[in-house]
N, CA, C and O atoms as a MOPAC input file, in Angstrom:
PM7 MOZYME 1SCF
protein

 N     -7.82300 1     4.15900 1    18.91500 1
 C     -8.45600 1     5.07000 1    17.99000 1
 C     -7.78400 1     4.96000 1    16.62200 1
 O     -6.56000 1     5.05000 1    16.51600 1
 N     -8.57100 1     4.77100 1    15.60000 1
 C     -8.05600 1     4.63500 1    14.24300 1
 C     -7.62200 1     5.99900 1    13.70500 1
 O     -8.27400 1     7.01600 1    13.94000 1
 N     -6.50900 1     5.99000 1    12.98100 1
 C     -6.02200 1     7.21200 1    12.34500 1
 C     -6.61000 1     7.33700 1    10.94500 1
 O     -6.91100 1     6.33600 1    10.29300 1
 N     -6.77100 1     8.58100 1    10.48900 1
 C     -7.21000 1     8.81400 1     9.11700 1
 C     -6.12000 1     8.36600 1     8.15700 1
 O     -4.93000 1     8.49200 1     8.44900 1
 N     -6.53400 1     7.84600 1     7.01700 1
 C     -5.60100 1     7.39700 1     5.98500 1
 C     -5.71800 1     8.33500 1     4.79100 1
 O     -6.80700 1     8.55800 1     4.26300 1
 N     -4.57900 1     8.88100 1     4.37400 1
 C     -4.51100 1     9.78400 1     3.23000 1
 C     -3.67200 1     9.10900 1     2.14300 1
 O     -2.57600 1     8.61700 1     2.40900 1
 N     -4.19900 1     9.09200 1     0.92400 1
 C     -3.48700 1     8.50600 1    -0.21900 1
 C     -2.76900 1     9.61800 1    -0.97900 1
 O     -3.39100 1    10.61500 1    -1.34600 1
 N     -1.47100 1     9.45800 1    -1.21900 1
 C     -0.73700 1    10.42200 1    -2.03600 1
 C     -1.16200 1    10.26300 1    -3.49600 1
 O     -1.67800 1     9.21200 1    -3.87700 1
 N     -0.95300 1    11.29300 1    -4.31100 1
 C     -1.27100 1    11.15900 1    -5.73700 1
 C     -0.53700 1     9.98300 1    -6.39100 1
 O     -1.10500 1     9.26700 1    -7.21600 1
 N      0.72400 1     9.79500 1    -6.01400 1
 C      1.48200 1     8.68000 1    -6.59200 1
 C      0.88300 1     7.33700 1    -6.20000 1
 O      0.79500 1     6.43200 1    -7.03000 1
 N      0.47100 1     7.19700 1    -4.94800 1
 C     -0.10100 1     5.91900 1    -4.51800 1
 C     -1.41600 1     5.63200 1    -5.23900 1
 O     -1.69600 1     4.48400 1    -5.58400 1
 N     -2.22000 1     6.66300 1    -5.46700 1
 C     -3.46800 1     6.47400 1    -6.21400 1
 C     -3.18600 1     6.06500 1    -7.65500 1
 O     -3.88300 1     5.22100 1    -8.21700 1
 N     -2.16100 1     6.66800 1    -8.24800 1
 C     -1.75900 1     6.30000 1    -9.60700 1
 C     -1.27500 1     4.85300 1    -9.64700 1
 O     -1.65500 1     4.09100 1   -10.53600 1
 N     -0.43500 1     4.47400 1    -8.68000 1
 C      0.04900 1     3.08600 1    -8.59700 1
 C     -1.11300 1     2.11600 1    -8.47700 1
 O     -1.14800 1     1.09100 1    -9.15700 1
 N     -2.05700 1     2.44000 1    -7.61500 1
 C     -3.21200 1     1.57800 1    -7.39100 1
 C     -4.02900 1     1.41800 1    -8.67100 1
 O     -4.44900 1     0.31200 1    -9.01100 1
 N     -4.24800 1     2.51100 1    -9.37100 1
 C     -5.00600 1     2.45000 1   -10.62400 1
 C     -4.28800 1     1.57800 1   -11.65100 1
 O     -4.93200 1     0.82400 1   -12.38100 1
 N     -2.96600 1     1.67400 1   -11.71300 1
 C     -2.19200 1     0.84100 1   -12.64400 1
 C     -2.35500 1    -0.63900 1   -12.31900 1
 O     -2.52800 1    -1.45600 1   -13.22400 1
 N     -2.30100 1    -0.98700 1   -11.05300 1
 C     -2.46600 1    -2.38700 1   -10.64800 1
 C     -3.86100 1    -2.88200 1   -11.02000 1
 O     -4.01100 1    -3.96800 1   -11.58000 1
 N     -4.86200 1    -2.09300 1   -10.71200 1
 C     -6.23800 1    -2.50800 1   -11.01100 1
 C     -6.45800 1    -2.63200 1   -12.51600 1
 O     -7.11600 1    -3.57000 1   -12.96500 1
 N     -5.92200 1    -1.70800 1   -13.29600 1
 C     -6.03900 1    -1.80600 1   -14.75700 1
 C     -5.36200 1    -3.07000 1   -15.27300 1
 O     -5.89900 1    -3.75800 1   -16.14200 1
 N     -4.18600 1    -3.37300 1   -14.73900 1
 C     -3.48000 1    -4.59100 1   -15.14500 1
 C     -4.31900 1    -5.82700 1   -14.81900 1
 O     -4.46300 1    -6.72100 1   -15.65300 1
 N     -4.86200 1    -5.87500 1   -13.62600 1
 C     -5.67400 1    -7.02500 1   -13.22500 1
 C     -6.92100 1    -7.15000 1   -14.09900 1
 O     -7.29000 1    -8.25300 1   -14.50000 1
 N     -7.56400 1    -6.03300 1   -14.39100 1
 C     -8.76200 1    -6.06800 1   -15.25100 1
 C     -8.43400 1    -6.58600 1   -16.64600 1
 O     -9.21700 1    -7.31800 1   -17.25300 1
 N     -7.27800 1    -6.19800 1   -17.13600 1
 C     -6.88100 1    -6.58800 1   -18.49600 1
 C     -6.48300 1    -8.06000 1   -18.57900 1
 O     -6.77200 1    -8.72900 1   -19.57100 1
 N     -5.82200 1    -8.56000 1   -17.54200 1
 C     -5.19800 1    -9.88300 1   -17.61900 1
 C     -5.83800 1   -10.96700 1   -16.75900 1
 O     -5.51500 1   -12.14500 1   -16.90800 1
 N     -6.72900 1   -10.58500 1   -15.87400 1
 C     -7.30500 1   -11.54800 1   -14.95000 1
 C     -8.81800 1   -11.39200 1   -14.90000 1
 O     -9.38600 1   -10.55300 1   -15.60000 1
 N     -9.45500 1   -12.18400 1   -14.09000 1
 C    -10.91700 1   -12.17700 1   -14.00100 1
 C    -11.42000 1   -11.05900 1   -13.08200 1
 O    -10.66200 1   -10.45300 1   -12.32500 1
 N    -12.70800 1   -10.81600 1   -13.18000 1
 C    -13.36500 1    -9.84400 1   -12.30100 1
 C    -13.18800 1   -10.25200 1   -10.83700 1
 O    -13.02200 1    -9.39500 1    -9.97000 1
 N    -13.22400 1   -11.54500 1   -10.56500 1
 C    -13.07900 1   -12.03200 1    -9.18900 1
 C    -11.69700 1   -11.71100 1    -8.62700 1
 O    -11.57300 1   -11.37900 1    -7.44800 1
 N    -10.66300 1   -11.80500 1    -9.45300 1
 C     -9.30600 1   -11.47300 1    -9.00300 1
 C     -9.22900 1    -9.99300 1    -8.63400 1
 O     -8.63300 1    -9.63300 1    -7.61900 1
 N     -9.82600 1    -9.14600 1    -9.45000 1
 C     -9.85200 1    -7.70900 1    -9.15900 1
 C    -10.58600 1    -7.46300 1    -7.83800 1
 O    -10.11000 1    -6.71700 1    -6.98200 1
 N    -11.72600 1    -8.08700 1    -7.69100 1
 C    -12.52400 1    -7.93600 1    -6.46900 1
 C    -11.74400 1    -8.40200 1    -5.23700 1
 O    -11.74200 1    -7.72600 1    -4.20900 1
 N    -11.08600 1    -9.55500 1    -5.34400 1
 C    -10.29100 1   -10.08400 1    -4.22800 1
 C     -9.15100 1    -9.14100 1    -3.85900 1
 O     -8.87100 1    -8.93500 1    -2.67800 1
 N     -8.49200 1    -8.56800 1    -4.86900 1
 C     -7.40300 1    -7.63200 1    -4.61700 1
 C     -7.91900 1    -6.42000 1    -3.84400 1
 O     -7.31000 1    -6.00500 1    -2.85800 1
 N     -9.02900 1    -5.85900 1    -4.28700 1
 C     -9.58900 1    -4.67400 1    -3.62900 1
 C     -9.99400 1    -4.98800 1    -2.19100 1
 O     -9.77300 1    -4.17500 1    -1.29300 1
 N    -10.57800 1    -6.14900 1    -1.97000 1
 C    -10.95400 1    -6.55700 1    -0.60900 1
 C     -9.71500 1    -6.68500 1     0.27300 1
 O     -9.70700 1    -6.20100 1     1.40500 1
 N     -8.67200 1    -7.33300 1    -0.23700 1
 C     -7.42300 1    -7.47500 1     0.54600 1
 C     -6.82300 1    -6.11700 1     0.87000 1
 O     -6.40400 1    -5.85900 1     1.99800 1
 N     -6.78800 1    -5.24600 1    -0.14900 1
 C     -6.21400 1    -3.93100 1     0.05400 1
 C     -7.00200 1    -3.15800 1     1.10800 1
 O     -6.41000 1    -2.52400 1     1.98100 1
 N     -8.32600 1    -3.20700 1     1.03200 1
 C     -9.15400 1    -2.53100 1     2.03500 1
 C     -8.88700 1    -3.06600 1     3.44100 1
 O     -8.83400 1    -2.29200 1     4.39800 1
 N     -8.71900 1    -4.36800 1     3.57100 1
 C     -8.42400 1    -4.96600 1     4.88800 1
 C     -7.08200 1    -4.48400 1     5.42700 1
 O     -6.95300 1    -4.16600 1     6.60900 1
 N     -6.08300 1    -4.43500 1     4.54500 1
 C     -4.75600 1    -3.97700 1     4.96500 1
 C     -4.81500 1    -2.51500 1     5.39400 1
 O     -4.24000 1    -2.15100 1     6.42000 1
 N     -5.49600 1    -1.68100 1     4.63000 1
 C     -5.61600 1    -0.26400 1     4.98100 1
 C     -6.33400 1    -0.10900 1     6.32400 1
 O     -5.95100 1     0.73400 1     7.13500 1
 N     -7.34700 1    -0.89800 1     6.56000 1
 C     -8.06000 1    -0.84800 1     7.84400 1
 C     -7.13100 1    -1.25300 1     8.99600 1
 O     -7.13300 1    -0.61900 1    10.05100 1
 N     -6.34300 1    -2.30700 1     8.78800 1
 C     -5.37200 1    -2.72200 1     9.81200 1
 C     -4.35900 1    -1.62200 1    10.08900 1
 O     -4.02800 1    -1.35300 1    11.24300 1
 N     -3.86900 1    -0.98800 1     9.03200 1
 C     -2.90300 1     0.10000 1     9.19900 1
 C     -3.53000 1     1.23800 1    10.00000 1
 O     -2.89000 1     1.80000 1    10.88900 1
 N     -4.75600 1     1.57000 1     9.69200 1
 C     -5.44900 1     2.65000 1    10.38700 1
 C     -5.60400 1     2.35000 1    11.87500 1
 O     -5.41800 1     3.23100 1    12.71400 1
 N     -5.94200 1     1.11100 1    12.19600 1
 C     -6.18600 1     0.72700 1    13.59000 1
 C     -4.91400 1     0.37600 1    14.35900 1
 O     -4.84600 1     0.57300 1    15.57200 1
 N     -3.91200 1    -0.14100 1    13.65700 1
 C     -2.65700 1    -0.58700 1    14.28700 1
 C     -1.47300 1    -0.14500 1    13.42300 1
 O     -0.85600 1    -0.98200 1    12.76400 1
 N     -1.14700 1     1.13500 1    13.41100 1
 C     -0.12900 1     1.66600 1    12.49900 1
 C      1.24900 1     1.01000 1    12.62400 1
 O      1.98200 1     0.92800 1    11.63900 1
 N      1.60400 1     0.54600 1    13.81200 1
 C      2.92900 1    -0.03900 1    14.03800 1
 C      2.99700 1    -1.52000 1    13.66800 1
 O      4.05000 1    -2.14200 1    13.81400 1
 N      1.91200 1    -2.08200 1    13.20000 1
 C      1.81600 1    -3.52200 1    12.97200 1
 C      2.80300 1    -4.04100 1    11.93200 1
 O      3.34300 1    -5.13700 1    12.08100 1
 N      3.03900 1    -3.27100 1    10.89200 1
 C      3.84600 1    -3.76500 1     9.78000 1
 C      5.29900 1    -3.31300 1     9.88200 1
 O      5.63600 1    -2.38600 1    10.61900 1
 N      6.13100 1    -3.98500 1     9.13300 1
 C      7.58600 1    -3.83000 1     9.17900 1
 C      8.04600 1    -2.43300 1     8.77000 1
 O      7.59800 1    -1.88300 1     7.76400 1
 N      8.95300 1    -1.87000 1     9.57600 1
 C      9.56500 1    -0.58500 1     9.24300 1
 C     10.72800 1    -0.84900 1     8.29900 1
 O     11.59100 1    -1.67800 1     8.58700 1
 N     10.75200 1    -0.13700 1     7.16000 1
 C     11.79200 1    -0.38200 1     6.15600 1
 C     12.76700 1     0.76800 1     6.02700 1
 O     13.82700 1     0.61300 1     5.42000 1
 N     12.43400 1     1.90400 1     6.57900 1
 C     13.31200 1     3.06500 1     6.50100 1
 C     13.29300 1     3.78200 1     7.84400 1
 O     12.27600 1     4.35100 1     8.24100 1
 N     14.40600 1     3.75100 1     8.52400 1
 C     14.48500 1     4.37300 1     9.84600 1
 C     14.40900 1     5.89300 1     9.73400 1
 O     13.72700 1     6.54200 1    10.52700 1
 N     15.10200 1     6.45600 1     8.75900 1
 C     15.12900 1     7.91500 1     8.60600 1
 C     13.75100 1     8.50200 1     8.32500 1
 O     13.39800 1     9.55000 1     8.86600 1
 N     12.97500 1     7.83300 1     7.48600 1
 C     11.67300 1     8.36800 1     7.09200 1
 C     10.51500 1     7.70700 1     7.82200 1
 O      9.36000 1     8.07800 1     7.61500 1
 N     10.80700 1     6.73700 1     8.66900 1
 C      9.76700 1     5.99600 1     9.38800 1
 C      8.74200 1     5.39000 1     8.43300 1
 O      7.54100 1     5.40700 1     8.70500 1
 N      9.22200 1     4.85900 1     7.32400 1
 C      8.34700 1     4.23400 1     6.33300 1
 C      8.16300 1     2.76700 1     6.68900 1
 O      9.10100 1     2.08600 1     7.10300 1
 N      6.94400 1     2.30300 1     6.52000 1
 C      6.60100 1     0.90500 1     6.76600 1
 C      6.00600 1     0.31800 1     5.50600 1
 O      5.52700 1     1.03900 1     4.63200 1
 N      6.04400 1    -1.02200 1     5.42300 1
 C      5.43600 1    -1.67900 1     4.26900 1
 C      4.52900 1    -2.80700 1     4.73400 1
 O      4.85600 1    -3.56800 1     5.64400 1
 N      3.38300 1    -2.88700 1     4.08000 1
 C      2.40300 1    -3.92400 1     4.38200 1
 C      2.17900 1    -4.74200 1     3.11500 1
 O      2.07300 1    -4.18700 1     2.02100 1
 N      2.10800 1    -6.04400 1     3.26500 1
 C      1.87800 1    -6.92600 1     2.12600 1
 C      0.38400 1    -6.94100 1     1.80700 1
 O     -0.44900 1    -7.22900 1     2.66700 1
 N      0.06500 1    -6.62400 1     0.54600 1
 C     -1.31800 1    -6.76200 1     0.06700 1
 C     -1.46300 1    -8.14900 1    -0.55000 1
 O     -2.34200 1    -8.92500 1    -0.17600 1
 N     -0.58000 1    -8.44000 1    -1.50300 1
 C     -0.48200 1    -9.76600 1    -2.11900 1
 C      1.00000 1   -10.06500 1    -2.25500 1
 O      1.83500 1    -9.23000 1    -1.90900 1
 N      1.33400 1   -11.23900 1    -2.75200 1
 C      2.76100 1   -11.55200 1    -2.90500 1
 C      3.43800 1   -10.65000 1    -3.93500 1
 O      4.66600 1   -10.58000 1    -3.97500 1
 N      2.66300 1    -9.96500 1    -4.76400 1
 C      3.23000 1    -9.08100 1    -5.78200 1
 C      3.05800 1    -7.59900 1    -5.47600 1
 O      3.52400 1    -6.76000 1    -6.24700 1
 N      2.40300 1    -7.25600 1    -4.37400 1
 C      2.11200 1    -5.84500 1    -4.09300 1
 C      2.29400 1    -5.50100 1    -2.62500 1
 O      1.79900 1    -6.19000 1    -1.73400 1
 N      3.02300 1    -4.40800 1    -2.40300 1
 C      3.22700 1    -3.86300 1    -1.06200 1
 C      2.60500 1    -2.48000 1    -0.98500 1
 O      2.53100 1    -1.76200 1    -1.98100 1
 N      2.16500 1    -2.12100 1     0.19500 1
 C      1.67300 1    -0.77700 1     0.46000 1
 C      2.73100 1    -0.09200 1     1.31800 1
 O      3.01300 1    -0.54800 1     2.42600 1
 N      3.31700 1     0.99000 1     0.82600 1
 C      4.30700 1     1.75200 1     1.58000 1
 C      3.60100 1     2.93400 1     2.23500 1
 O      2.85200 1     3.66000 1     1.58200 1
 N      3.84500 1     3.12200 1     3.53500 1
 C      3.16300 1     4.20200 1     4.24500 1
 C      4.04000 1     4.79400 1     5.33000 1
 O      5.00600 1     4.18500 1     5.78900 1
 N      3.67000 1     6.00300 1     5.72300 1
 C      4.36700 1     6.72600 1     6.78300 1
 C      3.34100 1     7.12600 1     7.83700 1
 O      2.21700 1     7.51200 1     7.51300 1
 N      3.73800 1     7.03100 1     9.08500 1
 C      2.86900 1     7.40600 1    10.20400 1
 C      3.24400 1     8.81200 1    10.66300 1
 O      4.41500 1     9.10400 1    10.90200 1
 N      2.24400 1     9.67500 1    10.78300 1
 C      2.45500 1    10.96900 1    11.42100 1
 C      1.65800 1    10.94100 1    12.72800 1
 O      1.03500 1     9.93000 1    13.05200 1
 N      1.67500 1    12.02900 1    13.46500 1
 C      0.95900 1    12.04600 1    14.74600 1
 C     -0.54700 1    11.92400 1    14.58000 1
 O     -1.22800 1    11.38100 1    15.45000 1
 N     -1.06600 1    12.42400 1    13.47500 1
 C     -2.52400 1    12.47700 1    13.34200 1
 C     -3.09700 1    11.65700 1    12.19200 1
 O     -4.31500 1    11.55400 1    12.04800 1
 N     -2.21600 1    11.06800 1    11.36400 1
 C     -2.74000 1    10.33800 1    10.20400 1
 C     -1.71700 1     9.37000 1     9.63600 1
 O     -0.55600 1     9.33800 1    10.04600 1
 N     -2.18700 1     8.58700 1     8.68400 1
 C     -1.33800 1     7.67100 1     7.92600 1
 C     -1.27400 1     8.20400 1     6.50200 1
 O     -2.30600 1     8.50900 1     5.90500 1
 N     -0.07300 1     8.31700 1     5.95800 1
 C      0.09400 1     8.73600 1     4.56800 1
 C      0.55100 1     7.53000 1     3.75100 1
 O      1.64300 1     7.00300 1     3.96800 1
 N     -0.28200 1     7.10000 1     2.81900 1
 C      0.11000 1     6.01100 1     1.92800 1
 C      0.94300 1     6.63000 1     0.81600 1
 O      0.48300 1     7.50900 1     0.08800 1
 N      2.18000 1     6.15100 1     0.70000 1
 C      3.15200 1     6.71800 1    -0.22100 1
 C      3.07100 1     6.07100 1    -1.59600 1
 O      3.11600 1     6.75600 1    -2.61700 1
 N      2.94900 1     4.73300 1    -1.61600 1
 C      2.96900 1     4.02800 1    -2.89500 1
 C      2.40900 1     2.62700 1    -2.74600 1
 O      2.38200 1     2.05500 1    -1.65600 1
 N      1.96700 1     2.09300 1    -3.86800 1
 C      1.66700 1     0.67300 1    -4.00000 1
 C      2.79200 1     0.15000 1    -4.87800 1
 O      2.91600 1     0.54400 1    -6.03800 1
 N      3.61400 1    -0.73900 1    -4.32600 1
 C      4.83600 1    -1.17900 1    -5.00300 1
 C      4.69400 1    -2.60500 1    -5.50800 1
 O      4.28700 1    -3.50200 1    -4.77000 1
 N      5.03500 1    -2.80400 1    -6.77800 1
 C      5.04100 1    -4.13200 1    -7.39300 1
 C      6.35400 1    -4.81300 1    -7.01100 1
 O      7.42600 1    -4.33600 1    -7.38400 1
 N      6.28400 1    -5.89900 1    -6.28800 1
 C      7.48700 1    -6.56000 1    -5.77200 1
 C      8.31900 1    -7.22600 1    -6.85800 1
 O      9.43200 1    -7.67700 1    -6.58900 1
 N      7.79900 1    -7.29400 1    -8.07800 1
 C      8.58700 1    -7.86100 1    -9.17800 1
 C      9.57900 1    -6.84400 1    -9.72800 1
 O     10.41600 1    -7.18800 1   -10.56200 1
 N      9.49700 1    -5.60000 1    -9.27300 1
 C     10.45300 1    -4.57100 1    -9.66700 1
 C     11.70900 1    -4.69000 1    -8.80600 1
 O     11.70200 1    -5.32200 1    -7.74900 1
 N     12.77600 1    -4.07200 1    -9.28000 1
 C     14.00800 1    -4.03900 1    -8.49400 1
 C     13.75300 1    -3.22500 1    -7.22000 1
 O     13.15200 1    -2.15200 1    -7.29000 1
 N     14.19700 1    -3.71700 1    -6.06300 1
 C     13.95400 1    -3.00700 1    -4.79300 1
 C     14.45500 1    -1.56400 1    -4.77600 1
 O     13.92000 1    -0.73800 1    -4.03600 1
 N     15.46400 1    -1.24900 1    -5.57200 1
 C     15.97200 1     0.12700 1    -5.60200 1
 C     14.94900 1     1.10900 1    -6.16800 1
 O     15.10600 1     2.32100 1    -6.02600 1
 N     13.91100 1     0.59300 1    -6.80500 1
 C     12.87200 1     1.46800 1    -7.35200 1
 C     11.86300 1     1.90500 1    -6.29400 1
 O     10.99900 1     2.73800 1    -6.56800 1
 N     11.96700 1     1.34900 1    -5.09100 1
 C     11.07300 1     1.78200 1    -4.01200 1
 C     11.42300 1     3.21700 1    -3.66100 1
 O     12.57900 1     3.53800 1    -3.38600 1
 N     10.42300 1     4.06700 1    -3.67200 1
 C     10.63300 1     5.46600 1    -3.31600 1
 C      9.87600 1     5.73300 1    -2.02300 1
 O      8.68200 1     5.45300 1    -1.91400 1
 N     10.59600 1     6.28100 1    -1.04100 1
 C     10.02600 1     6.48000 1     0.28600 1
 C      9.53500 1     7.89900 1     0.52900 1
 O      9.20600 1     8.25500 1     1.66000 1
 N      9.48400 1     8.68600 1    -0.48900 1
 C      9.00900 1    10.06900 1    -0.28400 1
 C      7.89000 1    10.38900 1    -1.23200 1
 O      7.36200 1    11.50100 1    -1.21000 1

């Protein structure tokens, strides 16, 4: 059974920033491909929450690769998936926020 996926305000803001960057610097097809990949990853997370690597034992945070430059950080609860952030991998890893 697939779990509901909830996007945090920060994750929605991160996602909008990525899409704006792609629209400004790349083609419409690149934007479309990114959105398709992201949708596939979110669907996989919903259907198989444990599939991706756990990065924080204390918070049970996991990360899924969208592209080589973008990760989706999420937390599993009993009844849903909370997407915490869309992280640009070109940033310093210490900037990853798990809450």
